[in-house]
C-alpha positions in Angstrom: -89.9 31.1 14.8 -90.9 31.2 11.3 -88.3 31.3 8.4 -88.9 33.2 5.1 -87.8 30.8 2.7 -90.3 31.7 -0.1 -87.6 33.3 -2.6 -85.0 30.4 -2.1 -83.9 30.0 -5.9 -83.0 26.6 -5.4 -85.0 23.4 -6.5 -85.2 24.8 -10.0 -83.6 26.7 -12.9 -83.8 30.5 -12.7 -85.4 32.3 -15.7 -83.6 35.5 -16.1 -85.6 36.9 -18.7 -89.0 36.0 -17.5 -89.7 39.6 -16.8 -89.2 41.0 -20.1 -90.6 37.7 -22.0 -93.6 39.6 -23.5 -91.1 42.6 -25.0 -88.7 39.7 -26.4 -91.7 38.1 -28.0 -92.6 41.5 -29.6 -88.8 41.9 -30.6 -89.4 38.5 -32.4 -92.5 39.5 -34.1 -91.3 43.0 -35.2 -88.1 41.4 -36.5 -90.0 38.7 -38.7 -92.2 41.8 -40.1 -88.7 43.9 -40.7 -87.0 40.8 -42.4 -90.2 39.8 -44.6 -90.6 43.5 -45.5 -87.0 43.8 -46.1 -87.2 41.0 -48.6 -90.2 42.0 -50.3 -88.8 44.8 -52.3 -86.1 42.3 -53.8 -88.8 40.2 -54.5 -90.8 43.2 -56.3 -87.8 44.1 -58.2 -87.6 40.2 -59.6 -91.3 40.6 -60.1 -90.8 43.9 -61.9 -88.2 42.2 -64.3 -90.8 39.5 -65.0 -93.5 41.9 -66.0 -91.2 44.3 -68.0 -89.6 41.5 -70.0 -92.4 41.6 -72.9 -90.8 45.1 -73.7 -87.8 43.5 -75.0 -89.8 41.5 -77.4 -92.2 44.6 -78.6 -95.1 43.2 -76.4 -97.4 45.3 -74.3 -97.1 45.6 -70.6 -99.6 45.7 -67.8 -99.0 49.2 -66.3 -101.3 48.8 -63.6 -99.6 45.6 -62.4 -96.2 47.6 -62.8 -97.4 50.4 -60.3 -98.9 47.9 -58.1 -95.5 46.2 -57.6 -94.0 49.6 -57.3 -96.4 50.7 -54.5 -96.1 47.3 -52.7 -92.5 47.5 -52.6 -92.5 51.4 -51.3 -94.9 50.1 -48.7 -92.7 47.1 -47.9 -89.6 49.3 -47.6 -91.2 51.9 -45.4 -92.8 49.0 -43.2 -89.4 47.3 -42.9 -87.7 50.3 -41.5 -90.5 51.1 -39.1 -90.4 47.7 -38.0 -86.8 47.2 -37.5 -86.6 50.5 -35.7 -89.4 49.4 -33.5 -87.8 46.1 -32.9 -84.3 47.5 -31.9 -86.1 50.2 -29.3 -88.1 47.4 -27.7 -85.0 45.2 -27.6 -83.1 47.8 -25.7 -86.0 49.1 -23.6 -86.1 45.2 -22.6 -82.5 45.0 -21.8 -82.8 48.1 -19.7 -85.4 46.8 -17.7 -83.7 43.1 -17.7 -80.8 45.0 -16.5 -82.5 46.8 -13.7 -84.4 43.6 -12.6 -81.3 41.2 -12.6 -79.3 43.7 -10.9 -81.8 44.4 -8.4 -82.2 40.5 -7.8 -78.5 40.1 -7.7 -78.2 43.0 -4.8 -81.1 41.5 -2.8 -79.4 38.0 -2.8 -76.3 39.7 -1.9 -77.7 41.2 1.0 -79.1 37.9 2.2 -76.2 35.6 1.7 -74.1 34.8 4.7 -71.6 37.4 5.6 -68.8 34.7 5.3 -69.7 34.4 1.7 -67.8 37.3 1.0 -64.9 36.6 2.8 -63.9 33.7 0.1 -64.7 35.9 -2.9 -62.9 39.2 -3.8 -64.5 42.6 -4.4 -63.7 41.8 -8.2 -65.7 38.6 -8.4 -68.8 40.2 -6.8 -68.2 43.2 -9.2 -68.1 40.7 -12.2 -71.5 39.5 -11.4 -73.1 42.6 -10.5 -71.6 44.9 -13.5 -69.9 42.9 -16.0 -72.1 39.8 -16.2 -75.1 41.7 -16.1 -74.1 44.2 -18.8 -73.1 41.4 -21.0 -76.7 40.2 -21.1 -77.2 43.2 -23.5 -76.2 41.5 -26.5 -78.5 38.8 -26.1 -81.8 41.1 -25.6 -80.5 44.1 -27.7 -79.1 42.2 -30.7 -79.3 38.4 -30.7 -82.8 38.1 -31.0 -83.2 40.3 -34.0 -80.1 38.9 -35.7 -81.3 35.4 -35.2 -84.6 36.1 -36.6 -83.0 37.9 -39.3 -80.5 34.9 -40.1 -83.8 32.6 -40.1 -86.5 34.5 -42.0 -84.7 36.1 -44.7 -82.8 33.0 -46.5 -86.2 31.0 -45.6 -88.5 33.4 -47.5 -86.0 34.1 -49.9 -85.5 30.0 -50.9 -89.5 29.7 -50.7 -89.9 32.4 -53.4 -87.2 31.0 -55.4 -88.3 27.4 -55.3 -91.8 28.6 -56.2 -90.6 30.4 -59.3 -87.6 28.1 -60.4 -86.7 25.3 -58.1 -83.3 24.7 -60.4 -82.3 28.3 -59.7 -83.3 27.9 -56.1 -80.6 24.8 -55.7 -77.9 27.3 -57.4 -78.7 29.5 -54.8 -78.6 27.3 -51.9 -75.1 25.8 -52.6 -73.3 28.9 -51.1 -75.7 28.9 -48.0 -74.8 25.1 -47.5 -71.0 25.8 -47.9 -71.3 28.5 -45.5 -73.2 26.2 -42.8 -70.5 23.4 -43.4 -67.5 25.5 -43.1 -68.5 27.3 -40.0 -69.5 23.6 -38.4 -65.8 22.6 -39.5 -64.5 25.7 -38.1 -66.4 25.4 -34.8 -64.9 21.9 -33.9 -63.0 21.9 -30.8 -64.0 25.5 -30.5 -65.5 25.1 -26.8 -62.2 23.4 -25.7 -60.0 26.3 -27.2 -62.5 28.8 -25.4 -61.7 27.1 -22.2 -58.0 27.6 -23.1 -58.3 31.0 -23.9 -60.0 31.9 -20.8 -57.4 29.9 -18.7 -54.9 31.5 -20.6 -56.2 34.9 -19.7 -56.5 34.3 -16.1 -52.9 32.9 -15.9 -51.7 36.1 -17.7 -53.7 38.6 -15.6 -52.5 36.8 -12.5 -48.7 37.1 -13.6 -49.1 40.8 -14.4 -50.7 41.7 -11.1 -48.1 39.8 -9.2 -45.5 41.5 -11.3 -46.8 45.0 -10.7 -47.9 44.6 -7.1 -44.4 43.1 -6.5 -42.1 45.5 -8.5 -41.0 47.3 -5.3 -40.3 44.0 -3.5 -38.6 42.7 -6.5 -36.4 45.4 -7.1 -35.4 45.8 -3.5 -33.8 42.3 -3.8 -32.3 42.7 -7.3 -34.8 40.1 -9.1 -36.3 42.2 -11.6 -34.6 40.3 -14.7 -36.0 36.9 -13.2 -39.6 38.3 -12.4 -39.6 40.0 -15.7 -38.6 37.0 -17.4 -41.5 35.0 -15.6 -44.1 37.8 -17.1 -42.5 37.7 -20.4 -42.5 34.0 -20.8 -46.3 34.0 -19.6 -46.6 36.6 -22.2 -45.1 34.6 -24.9 -47.1 31.6 -24.1 -50.3 33.5 -24.3 -49.2 34.7 -27.8 -48.2 31.3 -29.2 -51.6 29.9 -28.0 -53.4 32.8 -29.3 -51.5 33.0 -32.3 -52.1 29.3 -33.3 -55.8 29.0 -32.3 -56.4 32.3 -34.8 -54.2 30.9 -37.5 -56.7 27.9 -37.6 -59.5 30.1 -37.4 -58.7 32.8 -39.5 -57.8 30.7 -42.5 -61.1 28.9 -42.3 -62.9 32.3 -41.8 -61.2 33.8 -44.6 -62.1 31.0 -46.9 -65.8 31.4 -45.9 -65.7 35.0 -46.3 -64.2 34.7 -50.0 -66.8 31.9 -50.9 -69.8 33.8 -49.7 -68.6 37.0 -51.0 -71.2 39.2 -53.2 -68.9 38.8 -56.1 -68.1 35.0 -56.0 -71.6 34.2 -55.4 -72.7 36.4 -58.3 -70.1 34.9 -60.4 -71.3 31.5 -59.6 -75.2 32.3 -59.6 -74.8 33.9 -63.1 -72.5 31.1 -64.6 -75.0 28.2 -63.4 -78.0 30.3 -64.7 -76.3 31.0 -68.0 -75.4 27.3 -68.4 -79.1 26.3 -67.5 -80.5 29.2 -70.0 -78.3 28.0 -73.1 -79.3 24.3 -72.0 -83.0 25.5 -72.0 -83.9 24.4 -68.6 -84.6 28.0 -67.4 -85.9 31.0 -69.3 -83.7 34.1 -69.1 -86.4 35.9 -66.6 -85.7 33.0 -64.0 -82.1 34.1 -63.6 -83.1 37.4 -62.1 -84.5 36.6 -59.0 -81.6 34.4 -58.3 -79.4 37.2 -59.1 -81.2 39.5 -56.7 -82.0 37.4 -53.7 -79.3 35.0 -53.9 -76.5 37.3 -53.1 -78.2 37.8 -49.9 -78.6 34.4 -48.5 -75.6 34.2 -46.6 -75.3 37.7 -45.3 -77.0 36.8 -42.2 -75.2 33.7 -41.3 -71.7 36.0 -41.7 -73.2 38.6 -39.4 -73.9 35.8 -36.8 -70.6 34.5 -37.1 -69.2 38.2 -36.5 -71.1 38.3 -33.3 -69.9 35.2 -32.2 -67.7 36.4 -29.3 -70.1 38.6 -28.1 -72.9 35.7 -28.1 -70.4 33.5 -26.3 -69.9 36.2 -23.5 -73.6 36.9 -23.1 -74.2 32.8 -22.9 -71.4 32.7 -20.1 -72.8 35.7 -18.2 -76.2 34.4 -18.4 -74.8 31.0 -17.3 -72.7 32.8 -14.4 -75.6 35.0 -13.2 -78.1 32.0 -13.3 -75.6 29.7 -11.0 -75.1 32.6 -8.7 -79.1 33.3 -8.2 -79.8 29.6 -7.4 -77.6 30.1 -4.3 -79.8 29.8 -1.1 -79.8 32.7 1.2 -79.1 32.5 4.8 -82.7 31.6 6.4 -84.0 34.6 8.2 -86.7 34.7 10.7 -89.7 36.9 9.7 -90.0 37.7 13.6 -87.0 38.2 15.7 -87.0 36.3 19.2 -86.4 38.9 22.0 -82.8 38.7 23.5 -82.7 38.3 27.3 -78.9 39.3 28.3 -75.6 40.2 26.0 -73.5 37.1 27.3 -72.1 35.0 24.4 -72.5 31.3 24.4 -71.4 28.5 22.2 -72.8 25.1 22.7 -71.0 22.0 21.7 -70.6 23.7 18.2 -69.3 22.0 15.0 -68.5 23.7 11.9 -67.2 22.8 8.4 -66.4 24.4 5.4 -68.0 22.4 2.7 -66.6 18.6 3.7 -63.4 20.2 5.7 -64.1 20.1 9.6 -63.0 23.3 11.0 -64.4 23.2 14.8 -65.2 20.5 17.0 -67.4 20.6 20.0 -66.7 23.9 20.7 -68.1 25.2 24.2 -67.6 28.8 25.3 -69.0 31.2 27.4 -68.0 35.1 27.3 -69.7 37.2 30.1 -70.7 41.0 29.8 -67.9 43.2 30.7 -65.3 40.6 30.1 -62.6 40.2 27.7 -62.0 36.8 26.0 -59.1 36.2 24.0 -58.8 33.5 21.3 -55.6 32.6 20.6 -53.7 29.6 18.5 -51.5 29.0 15.4 -52.7 29.9 12.1 -55.3 27.7 11.0 -56.7 26.5 14.4 -60.0 28.3 13.9 -59.8 31.3 15.7 -61.2 33.6 13.2 -64.0 31.0 11.9 -64.9 30.7 15.9 -65.2 34.6 16.2 -67.2 34.9 12.6 -70.0 32.6 14.0 -71.0 34.9 16.7 -72.1 37.8 14.1 -73.4 34.7 12.1 -71.0 34.8 9.2 -71.8 31.2 8.8 -74.2 29.0 10.5 -73.3 26.2 12.7 -73.5 22.5 11.3 -74.0 21.2 15.0 -74.6 22.8 18.4 -76.0 26.5 18.6 -74.4 30.1 19.2 -76.5 32.3 21.6 -76.6 35.7 22.7 -78.2 35.5 26.0 -80.5 32.2 25.9 -81.4 33.2 22.4 -80.0 31.6 19.1 -78.6 34.0 16.7 -80.7 31.9 13.8 -83.6 33.3 15.6 -82.8 37.0 15.2 -83.3 39.1 12.2 -80.1 40.5 11.0 -81.0 44.1 11.9 -81.4 42.7 15.5 -78.4 40.6 15.4 -75.9 43.3 14.2 -77.5 45.4 16.8 -76.3 43.3 19.5 -73.2 42.2 17.8 -70.3 44.6 16.3 -67.2 43.6 14.8 -63.9 45.0 13.9 -61.5 43.2 11.7 -58.1 43.4 10.4 -59.2 44.4 7.0 -60.6 47.7 7.4 -63.2 49.1 4.8 -63.6 53.0 4.4 -66.7 54.2 2.3 -65.6 57.1 -0.2 -68.1 59.7 2.0 -67.3 61.8 4.7 -65.3 60.7 7.8 -68.6 61.5 9.9 -70.6 59.3 7.7 -68.1 56.6 7.6 -68.1 56.4 11.6 -71.9 56.5 11.6 -72.3 54.0 9.3 -74.2 51.7 11.2 -76.1 54.7 12.8 -77.0 57.2 10.2 -78.7 59.7 12.4 -76.3 59.5 15.1 -75.6 63.3 16.1 -72.3 65.1 15.6 -71.7 64.9 19.3 -71.9 61.0 19.6 -69.5 60.7 16.5 -67.2 63.0 18.0 -67.2 61.5 21.2 -66.6 58.0 19.6 -63.9 59.3 17.7 -62.2 60.9 21.0 -62.7 57.4 22.7 -60.9 55.8 19.7 -58.2 58.2 19.8 -58.5 59.6 16.2 -60.6 62.8 17.0 -57.5 65.0 16.8 -56.2 63.4 13.3 -59.7 64.0 11.8 -59.4 67.8 13.2 -56.4 68.1 11.3 -58.2 67.3 8.0 -59.1 70.1 5.6 -62.6 70.1 6.4 -62.7 68.1 9.5 -65.3 65.3 9.7 -66.8 66.7 6.3 -63.7 65.6 4.6 -64.3 62.8 2.1 -62.0 59.5 2.3 -60.0 59.1 -0.6 -60.6 62.6 -1.7 -59.2 64.9 1.2 -58.7 62.5 3.9 -56.2 60.0 3.7 -55.7 57.5 6.6 -52.9 55.0 7.4 -53.6 51.5 8.3 -53.7 52.1 12.1 -55.6 55.5 11.6 -58.4 53.3 9.5 -58.4 50.8 12.3 -59.2 53.6 14.7 -62.1 55.0 12.7 -63.4 51.3 12.5 -63.3 51.3 16.2 -65.2 54.6 16.5 -67.9 53.2 14.2 -68.5 50.3 16.7 -68.4 52.4 19.6 -71.2 54.6 17.5 -73.1 51.3 17.2 -72.9 50.9 20.7 -73.5 46.9 20.5 -73.3 45.0 23.9 -71.0 42.2 22.3 -68.1 43.1 20.1 -65.6 41.1 17.9 -62.2 42.1 17.2 -60.4 39.9 14.5 -56.4 40.9 14.5 -57.4 44.5 15.3 -54.0 45.3 15.8 -52.0 43.1 13.3 -49.6 44.5 11.3 -49.7 48.1 13.0 -46.6 49.9 14.3 -46.2 50.5 18.1 -47.8 53.9 18.3 -50.8 52.6 16.4 -51.1 49.5 18.4 -50.8 51.5 21.5 -53.8 53.8 20.4 -55.8 50.9 19.1 -55.4 49.0 22.6 -56.4 52.4 24.5 -59.6 52.3 22.1 -60.1 48.5 22.8 -60.1 49.2 26.6 -62.8 51.7 26.3 -64.8 49.0 24.4 -64.6 46.7 27.1 -66.6 48.6 29.6 -69.7 46.7 29.9 -69.4 44.9 26.7 -68.8 41.1 26.2 -65.5 41.4 24.1 -64.0 38.7 22.1 -60.4 39.4 21.0 -58.1 37.3 18.1 -54.5 38.4 18.4 -51.2 37.0 17.5 -49.6 39.7 19.5 -50.1 37.8 23.0 -48.6 40.9 24.8 -51.8 42.6 23.7 -54.3 40.3 25.6 -52.1 39.7 29.0 -55.0 41.3 31.0 -57.9 39.4 29.3 -60.4 37.9 31.8 -60.1 34.5 30.0 -57.8 33.3 27.1 -59.0 30.2 25.0 -56.2 28.4 23.2 -57.2 26.5 19.9 -55.7 23.8 18.4 -56.8 22.2 14.9 -60.4 23.3 15.8 -60.5 22.4 19.5 -60.3 24.3 22.6 -57.1 22.7 24.3 -56.7 25.4 27.1 -58.3 28.1 28.9 -57.7 30.2 31.7 -55.8 33.7 32.4 -52.6 34.5 31.1 -50.9 33.9 34.6 -52.8 30.5 34.8 -51.7 29.5 31.6 -48.0 30.4 32.0 -47.9 28.1 35.1 -49.1 25.3 33.1 -47.4 23.3 30.4 -49.1 23.1 27.1 -49.8 24.9 23.8 -49.9 28.6 25.2 -46.7 28.3 26.8 -45.2 27.5 23.7 -47.1 30.2 21.8 -46.0 32.7 24.4 -42.1 31.5 24.6 -42.0 31.9 20.7 -43.8 35.2 20.9 -41.3 36.6 23.5 -38.2 35.4 21.2 -39.5 37.2 18.2 -40.2 40.4 20.3 -36.7 40.1 21.9 -35.3 39.6 18.3 -37.0 42.6 16.8 -35.8 44.9 19.9 -32.4 43.9 19.4 -32.6 44.4 16.0 -33.9 47.8 16.4 -31.2 48.9 18.7 -28.6 47.7 16.2 -29.9 50.3 14.0 
């Protein structure tokens, strides 16, 4: 067996922007050109003032020099607009390519991660990575580089010109810039800590909101609306108090920055300081004009960066989130799949742990073709974890899971899933036709095969009553109850025709009629298959060929229902408790 690990992105940081590095270099180059070209007309106006100043004293003016300055300003103006447009265009094209590349990498990695990875994360968390975080990168490629380059080049070029012409006025113009930087630095002290508190507050508020909305029916039924609404109101109040305090601190400083660096205040400062220098004979009147023209625009790029600060922080967090995700190791997959010589399932002295928490200990189990193996035990005993090792949702820490004599780790995913099907309690139907939902794992299955599977799963007649039968779209003109959706997934398993099938809580939370239909469908599945079933409702597995009882990750009993009832132990305790609950439910039903 050879395992493909060439694309494992662990061991070194992932460079998200490598595919668009050349375009980003062009964004910077074009931004530099546009910044220089945008500053050049201002410098031209200042120089024009110097050239035409002799007119005030009645001296002749070099008209050729004047027209040369005007021509240079006009060329710079056109070049500036062109370069700025090109920079924006290249940045957004780079953003489109980056998002396509990153989404492709994310989706590819999602397809190679262990299936168990998805069991510990909500669909919202996956959607955040694929959708929200990738979209947030737009600011970095589409705007941030251009803004950062402009915020650097424009002040640097302006100050260079001012210092070259009159260093005293350059120092005067430097004061608002220094004040802006200092005030922003003070304003950002503790900013990271406040952002963490903000994120925590938003998460807590969202959780309280979802809890209140989702539980409103139950809350109203028990008359606790006021109390639960008070919890929601208290959480909202805490968030508003935190946010108001934070904004109160930053908005005051932000207002001070905007006032001190506003064009009017800067103009008053530059003119006042320049007038004093002129009257004291330290500079000539012509030295004031460059400072007035260029000094007013020194702080504007920095203010623009400040306004875009939140978008920048969001984009940076998204970049870090995606990078962290892409650094996960996919499940090793063999480049060539080993042959399978049977459909029995064997677990050989299997140990498994989630992180540092041991879940299964020395599990040895054989499930033969044409038999039903039921896994029972209290919640947290390791039933579901054991079942999910068979379709390789996780890799064992020690021992092996085998199909026939072949280790599941030696099978390519497509071959493994061709041999192992699974039906879980949480059913997932896609927003497509009923037919396509049933033949999801066999897209080219004929209608006859789909209908045969639906009949065996006792869902065919329900489908026939839909507006368009098997062509009805789930969620649009086809709406199924929990039991009906469960039978659809069983039909899907029948179409798959895998010789091994794992059913995890397939009848949990179903009404008696739906449970009976599902049990009939399960009986159909059992023929010529190795069937592994997990059930809390013990009466549904009394006919199983073997019942395996787990407790704290260990097999403590095994045998048939009759054999286990004849022995004292965990199964007898579970059965007696189960019967008491059923009898109580029956009594309550008769009372109604």
